[in-house]
N, C-alpha and C positions, 0 to 999 in steps of 0.2 A: 640376520641381515643380509647372509651370505644368498640363502634362495631369494631376496629381494634383488639384489645385484643382478641376480641369474638371469631374472626377469626383465630388468632391463638390457643386460647383454644380449638376450633373445629378440628382444623386441629390435635392437640395433641391425642384429644377423639377420630377422630377414627380410626388413625394410634394403638392407644392402643387397641381401639375394636377389628380390624382387626388381630392384632398380638395375640387374645385370641379367633379367627376363628369366631366372630358373623359375619353372612354374609353379605356384603358389603353393601346391601340396608338399612340394619337396620342402620350401625354403620355412613351410609350417613344422615339417618334422624337425628340419636340424634346428628352429628355438627350442624343440620339446626337448631333443638329446640334452643342450644347453640347461635347462633347466633340471632334467635330470640328474647330471653333475652336481652345477651348484647346490642342488638340493640334500643333497647325498641319499636317495630314494635308494632301496635294496635290490635285488635280482627279483625278488617275489613283487615287492611295491611296486616297481616299473613293469613287470609285466600283466598287472592288473590293472593299473594307470591305462595302459594301452588299451589293455581288452575292455576296460569301461568304454574309453574313447572310442573304441571304433564299431564294437559290438551292445554297446546302449540301446533302448528302445527308442530315443531320442535321434540319434545316429541314422540309424536303420529306416528310421520314417521319413526325415528328413531326404537321406537319399531317394527314397521309393516318390518322393511328394516332386524333390527335384526332377527326378526321371519323370512322371507321369506331365510332370509341366510343359516340360523339351517337348512329349508327344503330344500332348496337347496342340501346343502353338503351331509344330508342323503340320500337323493334321489339318488348322483350321489354316493353314497357306497352303497347302497341297490342296485343298477341297476349295480352293477361292474364298472361305467365309472368312481370312482376316483381312483382306483385300475390300470386302464388301462390306464390313464391318467399320474399316478406313473412311470407306467412302461415303457411307449414312453418316457417319459424326460426321465425319468433315461439310455434308449438305445442315446438315443441324444446327451445328455450330457457325456454317458461315465462313471459315480459316483453319486451313491445315496446319496452320503454330499452334489456334488455340485449342485444338484438337491432342495435338502434341503434349501440351501442357497436361490437360484433361484425363488422360489415358492412363498417367501412373496416379496423380490426383486421385483417383476414384478408387485405383489397387490399394494406395498408402490409406486410405482411409479405413481399410477393414484391415483387423489385427493377423493377416493369414499367415504362413510362414510359407517362406520363397513367394510373396506375391511383387519383391522387385523380377525375378527373373518372368514371370506371369507378362505382367509389360512390357518387359523388354522389343520380344518380337513387333507387339502394335508400335509402340515409337519406333523400331525400328524401319517398320515401313511407310512410314508418315515423313520420318526423319529423310530418308531416301529422296522421298519427290520431292520434299523442298531444299533439297542439298546440304543437309548437316552432315557433319562429319561424325565419323563411327565416338571418339572423343567427348562430342558434343550430345550428340542424342542418348551415350551413357549418364552424361549429368546431366538433362532433363529427365531421363528415367529416377534418378537419384535424389535429386532434388522434388521434383512434384512428386514425389512419393510421402518424401521425411517431413513435410514443413509442419502437415497436418496434426504432427505431434503434437505440437503447444496448443490445438484449440479443438482436435477430434473427442467428443465424451468416452470413446469406449478405446480409446488407448490405454495399455497397460499400466505403463509407466506413468502416465496421468492418475490413472486410478490410484497407483498404490502412493506418488507424492501426494493427493488430498487424502486421505487414511491417514497417512503417519503426521502430517503435518494440521493434520482436524480442520482445513478449509476444506470448502465444497468445492466442486471439480470445477462449477459453472464461477467461482469466486476468480481460480486461475487461470480458466479461457479467457473470460470478461479484462484480467491483465497484461494477458501476453497476446490477443488475437493481433496487432498490430505487425507482431515479430511475422507472423502465417503470411500478412500480407504485404509487409518489405520484401520478403525475401523472395516473394511469389513475383511481385512486380522486376524486382534487380534481374533474378533469374532469366525472365522475360525478356527484359531488353538488353542484355549480356549474348544468351543465347539462344533468341529465337527473331527478334526482332528486326532484324539486319538481312533477311531472307526471306524474299517475296512469296508468299502462298500462292498455290496454281488457283485458277477464278474457280471458286465453287460459288453457285446461284443460292441463295439464299431461299427457304421451304415455304418462303413468304410469294417469294417469284416463281414457285413452280407448279403448274396446271394438278389439277385437285386429283387428276390421274395418276402423276407422275409422284406425286407425294405421298399419294398412295404404297407406290410401287416400295420410295423409300424406306415408308413406317415397315412395311412388310419385311423387305430384304434387312431393315436393323434390326427387327424381333428375331428372325433366323437365325442371323450371324450373330446376334448377341446371348442367343438362350445357351451354347455351352459356356458360355461367361456364370451368365446367371446359376445356372446349375450347381457350375464347381464351388462358387462362391456363395450364394445363398443358400443349399441345404445346413452349410455347417453353422453358420450365423443362425437360421432359423431351426432347425431340427434337433441339433447338436449332432448331427453324421459326423464320422471321420472323413477329414479333408480326403483322405485316399481313394476312403468310397464313392466322396461325389466325382472326384477327376474322374476316375473308371466310368461311371455313370453317363458325364461328359462324353465321354470320348465315344461309348458304345452309341450315343446320340447321333456323334458326325459321323459315324459308319451307317448311321441307318437313313438319316435325309441326305447323305450322297455320297450311296456305297458307291456309285456307277464311277466314282471319282476315286476310290480307297484300294491300296497292296497294302499287303505283310512286309513288302520292302519299308514303308514308313515307319516301320516299330523299329528294326534294327540302325536306323539311319538318323532316328533321334536321340538314341544315345549319347551322352558328352563323358567320354573318362575320365576326363581332365577336371570337371566339374566336381565330378564325379571324388577324385583324390583329392581337387580343395576341401571339398567336404569335411573327411576323413581325417585330413592335415590339420584343419581347423578344430574341428571336436577332441580329435587327443591334444593339441596344444592348452586349450582352454582346460581340459581334464588335468593338465599338465599344471597348468597357474593355480586351477583350484584346491589340486590336493596338495601341492608345493607348498608355495613362501602364504604365508597366513594375511591377507589383506588387511584383515580388521586390524593385528596389529601395524600395520603398513600405516594405517589411521589415526590408532594411536599413538604411534611414535609422529608422527607430522602434529600432535594435539600437544604435545611433551615440547618443543621446540618451543611453547610461546609467540607464535605468531600472529602478528594480526588480525582478528576474528574473520573482517570481510575476505582476506585474502584466503584463508583455510576455507571458504564456504564456497571459492571458486575452485581453488588447487582439490581437493579433495574429492569432490564429485567427479572434477574433469581427473583425473588421476586416472580414478579403477575407472571411470566408462573407456579411455582411450584403450588401460591395457585390458578387459575382459570384451571391449567392444558391444556394451550390454549396456544400456540405460537403468531396467530394472534393477541389473545387478549393483550398480552405482549408488543407484539410490537407496539399496534396500541395507545397503554396506555403512555408509556416511551419514544418509539422513538421522538415525538413532543417537547417533553420536553427536552431532551439529544444532539438530535440533532445539535441544535444552541451552544453548549456546547463543541461539538469538532469539530467544522467547519465541521460538513459534512465528515470528512476524512475515508476513504476505511477502513483503519485498525481498528478501531474505531465501525464501522459498525458492520465489518465483527466480534470482538469482543463481540458487544451488542447481535448481532444474535448468535452466540454462545453460550451464556449466557443462552440466551432464552431458545436454544434447550438443553443443559444439563439437564437444572432444569426441562421443561416440560417433558421430556425424564424419569425424576424417579419419577415423582408426584405423588402421590396415587388419584388423581384424573385425568390423562392421561387415554382417555376414552381408548385407544386400549388397551393400559397394564390391566385394569380392565376386557375390553370383553375375552381378552386370559388369563388371571388369572381365570377367572370362570368357561369358556372352560377348559382347564388343570385342573383345582380343584387343583393349587400351593397354597403355600404362596410368597407373597408380602415380605419379608425379604428375602427368597431363592432365588428370582429371581433377587433379588441386587446383592445375591453373586456371581450368575454364571453371573451376567454383567459386575462385577465389574473391571474388566481387560479390555474389549472395552471400558468402560465410560471414564476407567482415562485415558488411552492411547490419548483417543479422546478428552478430554481434555487438556493434554499436547502437542499434537500436536497443536491445536489449538492457544497455549502460545507459541510456540515456533514459528509457521507461524506469529503470533504476532510482534515478535521480527525480527523476518527476515522482514517483510516488512518493 
């Protein structure tokens, strides 16, 4: 039990340090120290956990991916591919506000690591045009990347939920799609609708020759993204390799604007430290307190079942910053208690999502927070209404179903 208390103390410490603008990586490492002390881990175990957190294949791959995504974004910006991509999509969609929501939505529909940081530069570019603040750009990127977790059929947490609950994926999608629609609409109203977008002629108003130029520009500017995202999904190729191929393509098609200084200036040291801090902290959480023991303890308290199906997935999702972990740990314990009822399954899934969405260990939140240089507290203010209305919609659906 002391180790569980240690996790709670560590979370409070991390939130306080972040509030005082301590770098996220350092805050996470201090949280790890608290867990190490309260879990009474010996020196050998301590070094093993740190080594696993820092040097594991997952950590190293994630660092490489995030670095390469940063380089890709910088290459596209400096070679004007990014501005051409935004301009082309704005013509196609007829609105830069819609484009700002569309870009992270496309990235969010693809289960790729680091997707939030890949869409961030594009959201920033559009956001600057329509005068969005950094925290509003961050909130748009975060919101429209994640609302698809309720409906996109290849989302890992949704697939795991369908498998454990013995429900079809499309059964869950049919039940949950109003949450995606409502959160998207509320987010648009509070984050985007108050800004006038630049006048962009519709493609139907363009002369045929101009339309051809727009479509050609769209193809060329989108090609690096299509390669980096499409190859892993279609062929199983490593995301790292596909990013390298996309970078090489940019060098080839825009060689006149390329120089080696772009490589060194694209590396984000603070973001790398944040990744290391998060991975070490998660390793301490996984190796220290037994989260399944915590869920068992909560079950034995005799609390109402409806309360437990909300509390347990939400608590584990918030502590781990991972919906898949929350589902994998809590669903096998809770599903027999609720009789595999589809409404209760939706409630459990929604509880895990909404806790994960605002977790300080939510990796997409951390990546884009570092990119845009915003504070977590200001992000929470921007996302308050989409989050609250999303929770309200979930409750209404549970009552209706």
